[in-house]
C-alpha positions in Angstrom: -4.4 -18.9 44.9 -5.1 -17.7 48.4 -8.3 -16.3 49.7 -7.2 -12.7 49.5 -5.7 -12.9 46.1 -8.9 -14.3 44.7 -11.1 -11.6 46.2 -8.6 -8.7 45.8 -6.5 -8.9 42.7 -4.5 -5.8 43.7 -2.9 -7.8 46.6 -0.4 -9.1 44.0 0.8 -5.6 43.3 1.2 -4.9 47.0 3.4 -8.0 47.2 5.7 -6.5 44.6 5.7 -3.2 46.4 6.8 -5.1 49.5 9.7 -6.7 47.6 10.9 -3.4 46.2 10.7 -1.6 49.5 12.5 -4.4 51.2 15.2 -4.4 48.5 15.6 -0.6 48.7 15.8 -0.7 52.5 18.4 -3.4 52.4 20.5 -1.6 49.8 20.5 1.5 51.9 21.4 -0.5 55.1 24.3 -2.3 53.4 25.5 0.9 51.7 25.6 2.7 55.0 27.5 -0.3 56.6 30.0 -0.5 53.7 30.6 3.3 53.8 30.8 3.8 57.5 32.6 0.6 58.8 35.9 0.8 56.8 38.7 3.2 57.7 39.1 4.1 54.1 37.1 7.1 52.7 34.7 5.7 50.1 32.2 7.4 47.9 28.5 6.4 47.8 28.9 5.4 44.2 31.7 3.0 45.2 29.7 1.1 47.7 26.4 1.0 45.8 27.3 -2.1 43.7 28.3 -4.2 46.6 25.3 -3.1 48.6 23.0 -4.1 45.8 24.5 -7.5 45.4 24.5 -8.1 49.2 20.8 -6.9 49.5 19.7 -9.3 46.7 21.5 -12.2 48.3 20.1 -11.2 51.7 16.5 -11.1 50.4 17.0 -14.5 48.6 18.2 -16.0 51.9 15.3 -14.4 53.8 12.8 -15.9 51.4 14.5 -19.3 51.6 14.4 -19.3 55.4 10.8 -18.2 55.5 9.9 -21.0 53.0 11.7 -23.5 55.2 10.1 -22.4 58.4 6.7 -22.3 56.9 7.0 -25.8 55.5 8.7 -27.5 58.5 6.7 -28.9 61.3 7.8 -28.5 64.9 6.6 -32.1 65.5 9.2 -33.5 63.1 12.0 -35.7 64.3 14.2 -32.7 65.0 11.4 -30.6 66.5 12.4 -27.1 67.7 16.1 -28.0 67.3 15.5 -27.9 63.5 14.3 -24.3 63.8 17.3 -23.5 65.9 19.7 -25.0 63.3 17.9 -23.0 60.6 18.3 -19.8 62.7 22.1 -20.5 63.2 22.4 -21.1 59.5 20.6 -17.8 58.9 23.2 -16.0 61.1 26.0 -17.7 59.2 24.5 -16.8 55.8 24.0 -13.2 56.8 27.6 -12.7 57.8 28.7 -14.4 54.6 26.5 -12.1 52.6 28.0 -9.1 54.4 31.6 -10.2 53.8 30.8 -11.1 50.2 29.4 -7.6 49.6 32.4 -6.0 51.2 34.7 -8.0 49.0 32.7 -7.0 46.0 33.3 -3.4 46.9 37.0 -4.0 47.5 37.5 -5.8 44.2 35.5 -3.3 42.2 37.6 -0.5 43.7 40.8 -2.2 42.8 39.7 -2.6 39.2 38.7 1.1 39.1 41.9 2.4 40.8 44.8 0.1 40.3 47.6 0.6 42.9 
């Protein structure tokens, strides 16, 4: 328990509100990207599944990076280079999540509308 969670038990509820607001914002962000970027006309319903999957993966990766950066010491053997490597890994992971979400939309559309 932290100092604030011991004194204010409603802080726990605020943490869940933060998670849900972050998830909703990420879903909206990815849905807009998946709808606007392709040259194919898509409905919002078509991109919502891929946006939800991408948003959940994005938030999981964000939590993992925050956990790593909070636990790692800049005085370790790698120093600041370890944080730079984590940042580059984050960029790679984010692009992989974007492409995975886009592929999810593509595959789900092919299953709905076979050509």
